[in-house]
Each structure stands twice: as structure tokens, then as C-alpha cells.
C-alpha positions as CSV (number, residue, x, y, z in Angstrom):
1,M,57.6,158.6,142.4
2,G,55.1,159.9,144.9
3,S,52.3,162.3,144.0
4,T,53.8,165.2,145.9
5,D,57.5,164.7,145.8
6,A,60.0,162.9,143.6
7,D,63.5,161.5,144.1
8,L,65.9,163.6,142.0
9,A,68.0,160.5,141.2
10,E,64.9,158.8,139.6
11,I,64.0,161.7,137.3
12,D,65.1,161.0,133.7
13,L,63.4,163.2,131.1
14,S,64.8,161.1,128.3
15,D,63.0,158.0,129.5
16,V,59.5,157.5,128.1
17,D,58.7,154.9,130.7
18,P,58.1,155.6,133.5
19,F,58.5,159.4,133.4
20,W,56.4,160.4,130.3
21,S,54.0,157.5,130.3
22,G,53.3,157.6,134.1
23,P,50.6,159.6,135.8
24,M,50.6,163.4,135.2
25,V,50.8,164.0,138.9
26,D,54.2,162.2,139.0
27,R,55.5,164.4,136.1
28,Y,54.4,167.5,138.0
29,A,56.2,166.2,141.1
30,G,59.3,165.5,139.0
31,F,59.4,169.0,137.5
32,A,58.8,170.5,141.0
33,T,61.7,168.6,142.3
34,L,63.9,169.7,139.4
35,R,63.0,173.3,139.9
36,R,63.7,173.1,143.6
37,E,66.8,170.9,143.7
38,D,68.5,171.1,140.2
39,P,66.9,173.6,138.0
40,I,69.4,173.3,135.2
41,R,70.2,169.6,134.8
42,F,72.0,167.6,132.1
43,F,70.3,164.5,130.6
44,A,71.8,161.9,128.3
45,E,69.8,161.2,125.1
46,V,68.7,157.7,124.3
47,G,68.8,156.3,120.8
48,N,66.5,153.9,119.1
49,D,66.5,151.6,116.1
50,F,66.3,154.6,113.7
51,I,68.2,157.4,115.3
52,P,71.4,157.1,117.3
53,A,71.7,158.6,120.8
54,G,72.5,162.3,120.7
55,P,75.0,164.3,122.7
56,G,72.5,165.0,125.6
57,Y,70.8,168.2,126.6
58,W,70.3,170.7,129.4
59,A,66.8,170.9,130.8
60,I,66.0,174.4,132.2
61,T,63.0,174.1,134.4
62,R,62.5,177.5,136.0
63,H,60.8,180.3,134.1
64,A,63.3,183.0,135.0
65,D,66.2,180.7,133.8
66,V,64.4,180.0,130.5
67,I,63.9,183.7,129.9
68,E,67.6,184.4,130.8
69,A,68.9,181.6,128.5
70,S,66.7,182.8,125.6
71,R,68.3,186.2,125.8
72,H,71.8,184.7,125.3
73,P,72.3,182.9,122.0
74,E,75.9,182.2,123.0
75,W,74.5,179.9,125.8
76,F,71.4,178.6,124.2
77,C,70.5,177.2,120.8
78,S,67.2,176.0,119.4
79,G,68.4,175.8,115.8
80,E,70.0,172.4,116.3
81,G,66.6,170.9,117.2
82,T,64.2,170.9,120.1
83,N,63.2,167.2,119.9
84,I,64.5,164.2,121.8
85,P,66.0,162.5,120.0
86,D,67.6,165.0,117.6
87,L,66.3,165.0,114.1
88,P,68.9,165.0,111.3
89,P,69.7,168.5,109.9
90,E,67.8,167.9,106.6
91,F,64.6,167.0,108.6
92,R,64.9,170.1,110.9
93,E,64.9,172.4,107.8
94,F,61.4,171.1,106.7
95,F,59.7,169.9,109.9
96,G,60.7,172.6,112.4
97,S,58.8,175.6,113.6
98,M,59.8,179.0,114.7
99,I,60.5,177.6,118.2
100,S,63.4,175.6,116.7
101,M,65.0,178.5,114.9
102,D,67.8,180.9,116.0
103,D,68.4,184.4,114.9
104,P,68.7,185.9,112.4
105,R,66.2,183.5,110.7
106,H,63.9,183.5,113.8
107,A,63.9,187.3,114.0
108,R,63.1,187.7,110.3
109,L,60.1,185.4,110.5
110,R,58.9,186.8,113.8
111,K,58.9,190.3,112.3
112,V,56.7,188.9,109.4
113,V,54.1,187.3,111.7
114,S,54.1,190.3,114.1
115,A,53.3,192.8,111.4
């Protein structure tokens, strides 16, 4: 990837190397390309020796789209996990945070911390 532009076909958010381990400027270029050319893109999940590959995920890269998705729980779910790869359900219960919760649990805890 170049420092100012990235080839959409080469962007794989699931791949640690080269995307996440490469230079920050290349990641910025990758996200700029995603926002411009394919702001809601599906990625396959890779597995490893400990956790099998998951079902894949949609990466939403524009702020307005993230806001819109977060207002529609019928489209968007955080409660199944926000990590790549997905953690097993018994791990999510104990190692998650508010960002990986859906309503009504999220709303109940948000009310407590906002009071």
C-alpha cells in the first residue's frame, strides 16, 4: 500500500500482517479507501490454533453510517462480540465491556454510569 492511497482489493482487516502490523500511514490510507470506495464491506474471519474462523463481519467505516447502524438493533449487534476472532459466549460474559453489550442490558448499565 502507498502512503496516500490503497488498493481496495489488498485491504483485509482480518489480516494481522501486513494490514495491522504495517506502518500507521498505510492503515490510514486503507481506511480512507474503504470510506471512499466501499464504506460498508464484508470481511471473512480467520481462525487460529485456539479459535476457529468465525462467520465474518461487516466493517462500517464512515461515522454517519456507524451512528445509523447503532440506532438500529435489528441491523447491528455488539452483544455477539466485538473482537476478531469471536470469543466464545462464556468468555464474552466476563471479559466484555459496555461496548460489547446490546439493549436492554446496555441501556440499564448506561443509566447507572450516567447518573
